[in-house]
N, C-alpha and C positions, 0 to 999 in steps of 0.2 A: 353721547347725549349730554352728559353733565359737563363735558370739557368745553362746550360752547358758551357756557354762562359767564358773564362778566361780573366777577365778584367785587369789583371796585366801584360799582354803582352806589351812589349816595343821594341823600336828600337833605337839604338844609332845614334848620329848625323852623323858620318862618313859613316856608312853603309847606312843611309837614303839618303845622298847626292849622293852617287854613284848609288843607285837604282833609285832614282827619275829622274835623268838625262837620264838614259837609257830608262825608262818607258815613259818619255815625248816624246822622239824621236819616239818610237813605236806607241804611240797614234796619233801623228801627221801624220805618214805614213798611219795609219789605217783610218784617216779621209779622206785622198785622195782616198784610196781604196774603202771606203764606198760610196763616192761621185761618183766615176767612175762606181761602180756597181749599183748605183741607189737604195740603201737600206736605208729606213727610220729607225732612231734610237731613242728610247725613254728611258731615264734614269731617274728613280724617286728615291727620297730619303724620307724615313719616319724615325721616331725615336723620342727620347725624346727632349724636349726643351733644347737648349744649348748642344746638343750632337755633334755638329760640322757639320751639314748639309750644311750650307752656306760655311764653310771653305772647305769642300770636293768638292763642285761644283766649287768654285774658283780655287782650285788646278787642277781640271780636265780640265777646259776650258783654262787654261793659255797657253798650247802649241797649242791649236786649232786656226784655222782661224776663227775669230769672225763673219765673214760673213756667216758661215755655221751652226750656232746654235742659239737657243733661250732659255732663262731661264724664267720659270714662277713660281710664288709663289702663292699658294692657300690660299685665304682668305675666309671669310664668303661670300656666294653667294649674288649677287646684287638682287635688286627687279626683274629685267628682268629675271635673271637666275632662280629665284624661280618659275617662271611660265613655266619652261621647265623640262624635265626629268633630274635627277641630273647629268647624264653623258654628257649632251648636251654641257656644257661649256668646257669640256675636249676634246670632239670629234671635236670641231671647232678649236682646237689648235694643232692638230696632225701634225707631220712633213711631208713634201713632200719627194719625192725620193731623196736620197743622203743628206738629212738634219737631224739635231739632235735637240731634245728638251729635256731639263733638267727640272724636276719638284722638287721644294722644297715644299714638301707635295703635295698631289695629290688627286685622287678620293677616297683614303682611309680615308680622313678626316671624311666622314660620319660614317664609322664604328668605328672611334676612338672618336673624340671630341664630336660628336652629341650623341653618346651612353653614354659617361662618364658624360656629363652635363644633361642628361635626356631627350633630344629632340627626342631620338630614343631608343626604348626598344630592348631587345635582339632579339626578332623575327624579328623586322625591320632591325637590323644589319645583321642577317643571310640572309635575303632576299636581302639586298644590296650586300652582299658577292657573292650571286649567280649571280646577274647582272654584277658584276665586273669580275667574272670568264668568263662569256660569252663575255664581252667586250674585255678582254685581249686575249681570244681565237681567236676572229675575227681579231684583230690586227696581231697576230702571223700568222694566216692563210693567211693574205694578204702580208706577207713578212716583217713586222715590227720586228725589234730586240728590245725586251722589257727587260730591266735590272732593277731589284728592290733591293734597299739596305735598311736594317733596322740598324740604328746606336744606339747602346745600351750603356747606362751608369748606374751606381748604383744610388740609391737615394741620398746617401751622396755626390757623385761627382756632381750630378745635382745641389744640394743645394749650393755647393761651387761655381760653375760656375755662377749660377744666381745671387748670392750675389756679385760676381766680376763684372758682367755686370751692376748691379745697380749703381756701382760707376764710370762707364765709360760713359761720356756724349754722345758718339757716339753710344752706345749700349742701353742706358737707355730707349729710346723711344720704343724699341721692346717689353717691358714687361708691361702688363696691369694687372689689378686685375683678370680677368679671367685666365691669365697665371699663376699667383701665386696660384689661387684656384686649378687649374689643377695640379700644382706641389705638393700641399698638399694632393691631392688624388692619390698619386703615385701607391698605391696598386690596386685601382680600374682601373686605366689606364693600369697597367701591365696585369691585367686579360683580359681586352678588346684586348690588343695588342697580347697576346698569342693566343687567339681564332681567331683573324683576320689572323695571320701568318699561323696558321694550316689550315684554311679554304681556303686561297687564294694562297698557294704555290703549283703551278702546274708544270707539265712537261715542258710546253712551257714558263712559267713565274714564275720560282722559286724565293724565297726570298734569298738574301745573307745577313747573319747576320754579323755585323762588331763590333768588340770590340773597343769602341771609347774613352777609357780613355787617351791613348797616341796618340797625334796628328800625329807623324811621322809614327807609326805603322798603324794607321787608313788610312792615305793617301795612303801608299804603297799597303795595302790590297785591297783598292778600285780600284786603278790603275790596279793592276794585274788581278783582276776579270773582270773588264771591257774589258781590252785588250784580255784576254783569251776568253771571250764570243764572242767578235766581230771577232777575228781571227778564232775561231771555226765555226762560222756561215758562214764566207766567204769560208772556206775550204770545208765545207759540201755541199755548193752550187757551187763548182767549180769556186769560185771567189776570190782565194787567192791573196796575194799582187803581185805575179808574173803575174797572169792572168789579174788582173785589170790594172796593170802597162803597160802591152803590148797593152791595148786598148786606152791608152792615145795618144794624137796627138804627132807625132815625127817630126823632121826636114824634113824627107823624105816625110811625108804626106802633107806638106804645098805646095800649088801651087807655083811652081818655077817662073812662069811668074810674078805673083803678088809680090813675094819676090824680084825678081831682080829689079822691078820698084821702090821698096821702099828702095833700098840700098843707093841711093844718092838723097838728098833733097836740092833744091835751095830755100832758104827762101826769101819771098818778102821783098823789101826794105821799104815798107810802115810802118810808125811809129806805134807803139803799146804800150799800157800801160804795156805789158809784157816786153818791152825793158828796163824798169826801174829796173828790177830785177837783182841783182848782183849774177850771178850763180857761182862765184868763192868762195862764202862763204862756210866754212866747219868747222868741229870740229874734234879734235883728239879723239881717243877712250877713253882715261882716263878722259878728260873733259866731254865728252858725258855721260859716265857712272855716273859721279857725278851729273850732272844736271838732267839726266833722272830720277834717283832714287828720288831726292828731289822733282821734279815736279810731279812724279807719286803719291808719298805719300801725297803731298799737294792736288792733285786732288781728292784723295780718301777722305780726310777730307771734302773737299767741296761737294763731292757727298752726304755724310751723312748730311751735313748742309742743302743742297738743299732738301733732303728728309724731314728733320724735319720742314722746312719752306715751303714745298709744292711748290717749284720752279722747273718747268719743263724746259728742255733745248733741243734744236735741233742742231746737228752738221752736216754740209753738206760737203762732200768730192767730189770734181771734180778735174780733172787733165788729163794730157796726159797718154796714155797707157804706162805702165811700169814706171810711175812716183813714185811708191811706196805707193799707197794708202792703200793696204792691210797690209803691214808691219807697216805703220804709225798708222793705226787704232788699230792694235794689241798692239803696245806700249802704245797708249793712254788708252786702256782698261785694261792693264795688271794687275794693282793693284786694280782695281775697284771691288766692290761687283757686281757680274754678275746678281744679282736679281734686280739691280737698273738701268740697261741700256739694250738697245737692238740695235743690228747692223742690218740694213735693206739693203741688196744688191739689187739694182734696175736693172732689166733686161727688155727686150722688154715686152710691155703690153700684157696681156692675151686677149682672145676674149671678156670676160666679161668686162674687163677694157676699152677696145676700144669702148664699147657702152656707156660709161660715159664721162663726161668732164675729160680732162687729169689730172686735180688736184685731182680727186675723190680718186684715189688709195693712194695718199699721205695723204689726210685728215684721212684716215682709219689707217694710221701708226703712227700718232702723239702720243707723250708720254702722260701718265696721270700725274697728279700733283706729283712733287717730283722725277720724273724719267727722263732719258736721252735717246733720240733716235739718233743714228748715221746713216746717210744715205751714203752708198757707191754708188755714183751717185744719181741723184735726179730729181726734177721737171725741172731742167735746161736742161734736155734732149730735151725739146721742142725747145729751142733756140740753141742747139748744134747739136746732131746727127740727130734729126728730121728735122732741118733746112738744114744741109749739105747734107743729104742723100735723101731729098725730101719726107720724111714721113709726113711732115706737109706743107701745101701750104704757100705761102709768107704772105698772110693775117693772117693766124693762128699764125705763129711764130712772126710776128711783133706785133700782139696784145698781145702776151704772156708776154712781158716785163712789161706792166702795170698790167696784171693779177697776175704775180709773186710778184711784189712789193706790191700789195694789199693783197695777201695771207700772205706774211711775216709780213705786218703791222697788220693784224688780229692776228697773233701769238703773236707778241710783246705787243700789247694792252692787250692781255689776260694774260700777265706776263711771256710768254715763252722767254727764252734766245735763240737767233738765231746766230750761229757762222758758217761762210762759208769759206772754204779753196779751193784755186786753186793751185794744185801742178804743178810747172812749171819746165821744163828742156829743154835742147837743143836737136835738132834732132840728133846730133852726140852722145850724151849720151844715147838717146833712142835706137839708133842702137846698141850701145855697149851692152845694157841690153838685147835687143832681141837676139843677138848672144850668150850672156852668157846663156840665158834660153835654147837655142837650145842644148847647150853642157852639161846641168845639168839635169840628169834624173828626179829628183823629182820636177823640175820646168818646164819641157818641156810641160806639159799639159796646162800651162798658155798661151802659144803662139799659135796663130791660123792664118790662111790665112786672117781672118778679121782684125787682128792687122796690118799685112803688108799692106792690102788694105787701111785701115784708114791712114796709114803713107803716102801713096802716095797723100793724100788730106790734107797734113799738112797745107798748106797756107789757104785753105778754112776753116779749123777748127780754125786757128789762127785769121782770121778775125771775125769768130763767137764768139770766146772767148773774143776778145777785146771789141766787142760791148756788149756782155753780162755783163762784168765787169763794163763798163762805164755806162750802163743803169740800172743796178740792185744793185749797191753798194750804199746803203742808210744809213743815220745816225742810223737807228734802226737795220739794218742788213747789215753791211759792208762786203765787200770781203777782205780776207787776201791772198795775193799772196805769196806762200811759195816757196823759192828757193830750189828745190828738186834735184839739180845736185849731192849734197852730202846727202845721206839718213839720216845720223846722225844729220846734221844741221836741216833738214826738220822735223824730229821727235821732236826735242827739241823746234823748233819754234811753231809748232802746239800746243804742250802741254802748253808752256808758254803763248800763246795767249788765249787759253781756260781758263787757270787758272786765268789770269788777268781779263778776261771778267766776269767770275763767281764771283770773289772777288769784282769787281766793283758793280755788280748787288746785291750782298748780303751785301755790305758795310762792309766787313771784311778785 
């Protein structure tokens, strides 16, 4: 199977740049369509060490809204995981409806690494293959789109890449003695891979083989196959881009009474910490592009440094509706290795979560050592939306200031870096952005009657935000108010703040 691949296939720079821009737009639109249709997507990558799995995932997620996907890297099972069926740890990380999950290696580790290093014999590998086929059939039957890539390189190319990585201080930590031992057993690994591919390439979950010598060719082939698979699935189920687009909220579907009440807001004259923000701050596009690129690359270096030194970090985003949190998070993560961070969008608590202390669901989402978790809204919902809308009684939200400060102190005492942003803008700018969304088809789904209703309570939220900042900005977890009237300024400020905080923590 793998011997038929032409590893000399290449793509020129000019052809690549034209193709990838077009493909990124298509993939972004498909993410919206998949979300509207409620389709779970699983994309997994297998292949040789240094074949470019991490690069492929990074390229794919770049145009996506980072709040809609998660990336997992499969390591050796933990002690707890060893006491469960081997598919348990993967079953517990499947995406919900409209969500995406990317796997850098997956449940196929058992059929490959464990067979090659002798922990599993051939009969055991074949049995695992049968379990995997059943598992993938169940996912497909339940509506999950499962897309599997195998990235292939020759032995000579793999040796060259591994040698190059050994000389890179940001890549060196990836390779251990077992990795080098596996590389020296190329032929044995190839035999196991061939058998695995033949056994587990099924009608509902076929393998896509990718010639991975040339990075540009590899990226475009993966983009095209993923887009084709998703578009085909949507079309077969009557949920193409046009169909899903028509189901998104439109300006006409928003309650006109609520909308009219939100058109004009009279802001209270009571003094607020928010008044200190200079909302006239802005950046021109040229200066923005220079600073953005420099800060993104510096943050990527710090991400690797944090991983090597096992320093975890938590980044909290709060702010007004339409303040630009999503776009800000996207620029913050754009150059990061997606295997090292996770974006957690916070919505209303589930029934299970309501039966626990309100901080319970956030404890479960904290990053492991060396990783970063970015919260799009957070535990501050207790003193914001739950306070204003009456979902928490006064005793509960007043008690929450102390509880939150204690929670964040526990994090920082454990060595976690905690960075918190409030994205601030004027009611006039918010109105302009609401009206712009109404007129932009691919952004219309972002605007709902709930947004207009929240706007009518601007002063209630302003008082809640003011008290929140005053009572929970501590030396170990201070708030940074970000002037978000100009999105370019806001993106650079959050990046520069996070970079400076990590540099201080690492002493670099």
